[in-house]
C-alpha positions in Angstrom: 82.5 74.2 93.1 84.0 77.6 92.5 82.7 81.3 92.0 81.0 82.1 88.7 83.8 84.3 87.6 86.2 80.5 87.8 82.9 78.7 86.0 82.7 81.9 83.0 86.5 81.1 82.7 86.3 77.8 82.2 83.9 77.6 79.5 85.8 80.0 77.9 89.2 77.5 77.5 87.7 75.8 74.4 88.6 71.9 74.2 91.9 70.9 73.3 90.4 68.6 70.2 92.9 67.1 68.7 93.4 65.2 72.0 90.1 63.8 72.1 89.1 60.3 70.9 85.6 60.0 72.8 83.5 63.1 73.0 83.0 64.0 76.8 80.0 64.1 78.6 79.9 68.1 79.2 79.6 68.2 75.7 76.3 65.4 74.7 73.0 67.6 74.4 69.5 66.6 74.3 68.1 64.6 71.4 65.5 67.7 71.4 68.4 69.5 70.2 69.5 68.5 67.4 66.2 66.7 65.6 66.6 66.0 62.3 66.8 68.3 59.3 63.5 68.7 56.3 64.2 66.0 54.3 60.9 66.6 51.9 61.3 66.5 48.6 58.9 69.9 49.0 61.7 71.6 51.2 61.4 75.3 50.0 64.6 77.1 49.4 66.5 79.9 51.4 66.6 82.5 48.7 69.9 83.3 46.1 70.1 87.2 45.2 72.1 88.4 43.0 72.6 92.1 44.7 73.4 93.6 40.9 69.8 92.5 39.9 67.7 95.5 38.9 65.0 94.4 41.4 67.0 93.2 44.4 65.8 95.5 46.5 62.6 94.0 46.5 64.1 90.7 46.6 66.2 91.5 50.1 63.0 93.1 51.6 60.4 90.5 50.7 63.2 87.9 52.2 63.7 89.8 55.2 60.1 89.7 55.8 59.4 85.9 55.2 62.8 84.3 55.9 65.0 86.4 57.9 68.1 85.2 55.9 69.5 84.8 52.2 72.0 84.1 49.8 74.2 86.7 48.5 75.8 87.1 44.9 77.2 89.8 42.8 77.9 91.5 46.6 81.6 92.8 44.9 84.1 91.3 47.6 87.0 89.0 45.5 86.7 85.4 45.1 90.6 85.6 46.7 90.3 87.4 50.0 87.3 84.7 50.4 89.3 82.2 50.1 92.6 84.0 51.5 90.6 84.8 54.6 89.5 81.2 55.1 92.9 80.1 54.4 94.2 82.5 57.6 92.2 81.3 59.8 92.4 77.4 59.2 95.8 78.1 59.4 95.0 79.8 63.0 92.8 77.5 64.4 95.3 74.4 63.1 97.9 76.0 66.0 98.9 73.9 69.0 96.0 74.6 71.4 99.2 75.8 73.6 100.0 78.5 71.5 96.4 79.1 70.9 95.4 79.5 74.6 98.1 82.0 74.9 95.7 85.1 73.2 92.9 83.3 75.1 90.3 85.9 76.2 89.0 86.8 79.5 85.7 87.6 81.2 85.1 90.5 81.9 88.2 91.9 79.8 88.4 92.7 76.0 85.8 91.3 73.3 88.9 90.3 71.5 90.7 87.0 71.2 90.5 83.1 71.3 87.4 81.6 72.8 84.6 81.2 73.2 82.2 83.5 74.0 81.7 84.4 77.9 77.7 84.1 77.6 78.3 80.3 76.7 78.9 80.1 80.6 74.9 79.9 80.8 74.5 77.0 78.1 73.4 73.9 79.5 76.3 72.4 77.6 79.4 72.9 76.1 79.5 73.3 72.6 81.9 71.6 70.2 83.2 74.5 68.4 86.0 77.2 69.2 86.7 80.8 67.7 88.6 83.8 67.6 87.5 87.5 67.7 88.6 90.5 65.2 87.3 94.3 66.2 89.4 96.3 64.1 93.7 95.4 63.8 94.3 91.9 65.1 98.0 92.6 65.1 98.2 92.5 68.9 96.8 89.5 68.9 98.7 88.1 65.8 102.0 89.4 67.3 101.0 86.4 70.1 100.6 83.8 67.5 103.3 84.5 65.4 105.8 86.6 66.2 107.5 86.7 63.2 105.3 86.2 60.5 101.9 87.5 61.3 101.8 90.4 58.9 99.9 88.3 56.3 97.1 87.3 58.8 96.8 91.5 59.8 96.8 92.5 56.5 94.1 89.4 55.7 91.5 90.3 58.4 92.2 94.4 58.0 91.0 93.9 54.5 88.5 91.4 54.7 86.5 94.2 57.8 86.9 96.9 55.4 84.4 95.2 52.3 82.5 93.4 54.7 81.9 97.2 56.3 81.0 98.6 53.3 78.7 95.6 51.9 76.5 96.0 55.4 76.8 99.8 55.2 75.2 99.0 51.8 72.5 96.8 52.5 71.5 98.9 55.8 70.8 102.3 53.6 69.0 99.9 51.2 66.8 97.7 53.8 66.2 101.4 55.1 64.8 103.6 51.9 62.7 100.4 51.2 61.1 101.1 54.9 60.3 105.1 53.9 62.7 105.7 57.3 64.8 109.2 56.3 68.3 109.4 56.7 67.8 112.0 60.0 66.5 109.4 61.8 69.1 106.7 61.5 72.1 109.0 61.2 73.8 106.8 64.2 74.4 104.9 61.5 77.5 107.3 59.9 78.1 109.1 62.5 82.0 108.5 63.4 81.0 109.0 67.1 78.7 106.8 66.9 80.0 104.2 65.1 78.7 100.9 64.9 79.6 98.2 67.0 81.2 95.4 64.4 82.9 92.4 64.7 84.7 89.5 62.9 84.1 86.0 64.5 86.6 83.6 63.2 84.3 80.2 63.5 86.3 76.4 64.0 84.1 73.5 64.1 86.6 70.1 64.1 85.6 66.7 63.1 83.5 65.4 65.9 83.7 61.4 67.1 79.7 61.6 68.0 78.4 64.4 65.6 74.5 62.9 66.3 75.0 64.2 70.0 76.9 67.2 70.1 76.0 71.0 68.5 78.3 73.7 67.2 76.2 75.9 68.5 72.7 75.7 69.2 69.3 77.1 68.0 70.0 81.2 68.6 68.7 84.5 67.0 71.5 86.9 66.2 71.7 90.3 68.6 73.1 91.9 65.7 71.6 94.1 63.1 73.2 92.1 60.5 75.4 89.2 60.0 77.5 88.1 56.9 78.2 85.0 56.9 81.1 82.8 55.3 80.3 79.6 54.9 82.2 77.6 52.2 80.8 74.2 54.2 77.5 73.4 54.7 76.1 72.7 58.8 74.5 75.9 59.3 70.5 75.8 59.2 67.7 77.3 59.7 64.2 77.2 61.8 61.2 77.7 59.5 57.0 78.0 61.4 55.5 74.9 59.5 58.6 73.3 57.9 61.4 73.4 60.6 65.4 72.9 60.2 66.3 73.5 56.6 69.9 72.8 55.6 71.8 75.6 53.9 73.3 74.7 50.9 77.0 75.8 50.6 77.6 78.6 47.4 81.1 78.8 46.9 80.9 82.2 45.6 77.9 83.5 48.0 77.7 85.4 51.0 74.6 84.5 53.7 73.2 87.2 54.9 70.9 86.9 58.0 69.0 89.1 60.4 69.2 89.9 63.7 67.0 90.8 66.5 68.0 94.5 66.5 67.2 94.9 62.9 63.4 93.1 64.1 62.9 96.1 66.3 64.0 98.4 64.8 61.2 97.3 62.0 59.4 96.7 64.0 58.5 92.7 63.6 58.5 93.4 60.6 61.4 91.4 59.6 62.6 88.3 60.5 65.2 87.5 62.7 65.9 84.1 61.9 66.3 81.0 64.4 69.5 79.1 63.6 71.6 76.4 64.8 75.5 75.1 63.9 75.3 71.3 63.4 79.5 69.4 63.2 80.1 66.7 61.6 82.8 63.3 61.7 84.6 64.1 58.5 85.5 67.6 57.6 86.1 70.5 60.5 84.6 73.1 59.3 86.0 76.7 59.1 83.2 79.8 58.6 83.8 83.6 59.0 80.6 86.0 60.8 80.9 89.8 60.6 78.7 91.3 62.9 77.4 94.3 63.2 75.3 96.0 66.1 74.2 99.8 66.6 76.1 101.3 69.2 76.6 99.8 72.8 74.9 102.8 74.6 72.4 104.0 71.9 68.4 104.4 72.1 66.7 101.4 69.9 63.4 102.3 69.2 61.0 100.9 66.8 61.2 103.0 63.1 58.7 104.4 61.3 57.6 105.4 58.9 55.5 108.1 58.0 53.3 106.4 56.5 53.1 103.4 58.7 52.8 106.0 61.4 49.8 107.5 59.9 47.4 104.2 59.5 47.8 103.9 63.4 50.7 101.3 63.5 51.9 101.8 67.2 55.9 100.7 68.3 56.1 96.8 69.3 59.2 97.3 71.6 60.4 99.6 73.9 63.5 101.4 73.8 67.0 99.6 74.6 70.8 99.6 74.1 72.6 97.3 74.0 74.5 96.6 76.9 71.2 96.1 78.4 69.9 93.6 75.5 73.3 92.0 75.9 72.3 91.3 79.6 68.7 90.0 78.8 70.0 88.1 75.9 72.6 86.2 78.3 69.6 84.8 81.0 67.0 84.1 78.0 69.2 83.5 74.5 66.5 83.2 71.8 63.9 84.2 73.8 65.3 87.6 74.9 63.5 89.6 72.0 60.0 88.8 73.7 61.6 90.4 77.3 61.6 93.9 74.9 57.8 94.1 74.1 55.5 97.1 74.9 
């Protein structure tokens, strides 16, 4: 049977996808988890917003309130950089399994490196995916993967994280300004002593022999403030009440921005923390790059009410909570975690 630590360690290790011809039973999910995507002709479209549009602020707020996700163009991230980070990620996942496992993350150890997040140990089935997490410099792991040719990977990931951080700060300031939240109330966001946690997670979803019974990621919400996703190919689906699952149409120059649980809490429930999942396919190797951003680990986060809302009698719907505590709740209750923070 093994100890809980042993079980968690086994879940961290991805399957050697290149060596399997049929899908193991441990990867088969119930049909209810893979309900078909909505196919009606009246399917609503996920908002596409040009950041250079004079009305961008208003459109972003509307998307935050109604969808919890939008596709962003005019963001200023060079197309060449987006292509380079995709190419470097593919180069990593194309390495032999034994080489990738040299940088395997360990439960209780650093959150960086190759493998699945330890939180997946609580899932009833395994996922058809593998990942690699970077927080800051990737040089230590890259040297192991490519002892004589690691600098290109490091330079690309460093520049991409730099660009993502600047974009997140721009979007967060825009959102807080529209909410009427003063800079003093969110000074933790820019304070180097309380530097926000951020991670770049590279995702690989190899071709699957039986994609109708597998999942890349199960239905979930992100814990983050914001997640910025670069996904050149389709596979991400979002859930909208009254409609069902909607396929995100990939756009080459667009980044996908989805709101997480902490922005839902900070907005006192005004903004949607979008439920989403990742489906796999039989033909294509899907690569995506997700940049997650959270509050500081031990910073007490609570709803931020502007004076206008406070004067109108609105009260906090969620209790103060730290990211560290919320991670524990999330590991236990997964996509239902935010309901356990309600006042």
